N, C-alpha and C positions, 0 to 999 in steps of 0.2 A: 309685487308677489311671482314669483315665476316656479316653473316646474322644468325639471331637466332629465335627459336622458343619463345622466352619471347618479339617478337616484336620490339627487336630494331636491327640496325646494328651497327658495331663497327669498328673503323679505329686504327690498331695497328701500332706502331713503328715497323719495320721489325727485327732489329737485338737483341731488348730486348724483345720484344712483348708486352710491355708496351701500354696499351690502352690510345689512343689520344682523340678521339672523339666519343661519343655516339649518333647514330642517332636514334632518336625514333618517337613517334606519329602512332604508327600502333596499331592494336588491335588484329593482330594475327601474324603467322610466318612470317618471311622476309624469302622468297625460293629463292632470287636473288638478286645478285648484280653486278654493273658493274661500271668499270672505262670509261671516254670516253678517247681518246688518247693524249689530253692536260695533262690530270691530274685533271684538274679544277674540272671537274663534276662527280659526283656519281649517280647512277640509283638504286632504289631497287625496287621490285616486291613483292608483298605478296599475302598471304593467304585471306586478307582482301578485295580485288578484286581492289587493286590499287597499281599504280606505283607512285615512288615519283622522283623527280631531287633535288640534293642538292648540295652546293657550299661543296668542300672538304676541304678546308681549314678553313672553319669555322663550317661546320654543317647545316648553316642556309637552311630551305626548300625553293626552287624555285618556283617550281610548283608541281602539282598532277594530276592524272588524276582517277577517280575511275570507273570502268566497271560496266555496270548495267547487270542484268538479271543473270539467273541461271548458273552454272559451269564457274561463272565469276573470278575466282583466276587468279593473274599474275604469273606463277612458272618463267619465264625467261624473260630477259632485256638484251639488248645491244646496243649500238651506231652506226650510220654510222661513217665511216671512217674520214668524215669532223667536226662530232660532231653536227651535224644539226638536227640529226632525232636519237628519241628515240625509240627503236624498243622493242615492248611488246608482248610475246607470252600468250594467253590466254588459260582459262581453257575451253573456248567454242569451242575450236577448230581456231580460228580467230588468226590472230596477227595483231597488229595496230602500224601503224606509226606515231609518234608524233613530230611535229615541236617544238624543244626544244626554239625558239626565239621567237615564236609569241604565243607559249602555248596553241595549239590546234591540233585536230586531222587533219592529212593529209588523211590517207585511212585507211581501214580495208581489210585485205587480207582475205579471205575465201576460204580455201581448204583441211584442214585438218578435220575429222570427228568426232575427239577428242582431248584432251587436247594438246597443243603445249610446250612440255617440254623443249626446247631447241633452240636457234638460235646463228646464226652467220652470220658474213660478210665477204665477200672475200676480201684479200689483196687490190684490185686493186678498193673497194667499190661501185663495181657493181651490186653484186650477194647477196643476201639474202638466208642463208638455214633455214629451220625451219624442226624441228625432232617432231614428235609427238607421243601419246599413240597408236595411229591408225596403228602403224608400219611402217607410210612412212615417208619419207624425201620429202620435196618440195623444189625447187629452184624459186626464184622470181628474178625478174628485179627490181631493187630497183628505177630505173628512173619511170617506169612507174606501178609498182605494179603486172604486169602480171607474171602468173605462168610460166615458161619455162621448168620446166623439174621434173619429181618425181621418186624417186628410192624407191624400195620394197625389201626386202629381208629378213630383220629381223624378228623374230616369236614373239618379244614382244616389249613392250614399249621401245622407244628410248629417251634416258634422257642425251647424251652428242654429241655434232657434233662441226667439227675443220675444218678450211680449213687448208692446208699447207702454209708454208711460200710464196711459187710460185704460188698458188691458184690453181694448177692444179689437187690436190687429196682433197677429202673431207672424213675425217674419222667420222664414229658413232659408237657410244656403245650403247649399248642395255642391258635390263633385260634376254635377252636370252641366256647372258655371252659370246657374241661375240662382237668383235670390226670389221667392216668392212670397208674398203677402196674402193673409189666411183671415177672414172676416171670424171674429170670435164673440161678437157683440151680444150674439144671443144667450152667451152661457153666465 
């Protein structure tokens, strides 16, 4: 799955690279893409201030959300482990939790002072990590939306985060040319 500056996302065959489906309907750069764990759903986040939910097998758009206001781009998307929540990191520093089945906003997490560039869910599905242009990583309890921990240490924007398979370590990558490992085993 790829996102592109031409406003599309494309699903390609992994061995040949042949394009299978083009997901369109964007006005701007598709900045992020994510599959749910079932492989049936795809989410895209875009510079046009929206995220969209797609049926992976057909490319049919299932729902969408457009963020209003200044700095409203959607540079990061992921799913909860049970595929019931679509998570979108926003350009205004917020993170939105979207109910996939009911197609509505569950909660807005406010904690970053600038763009949320990356989002990741822990292997047990309980913790959401967000990384931002404010050089901070925030950990959130997905069951109630409360911030439970913050990490600082990078000297520039955080562009990627990932949990280890055990969920005990969180890795972050930054424009400061470093990768940091954070102990999250106590959560």
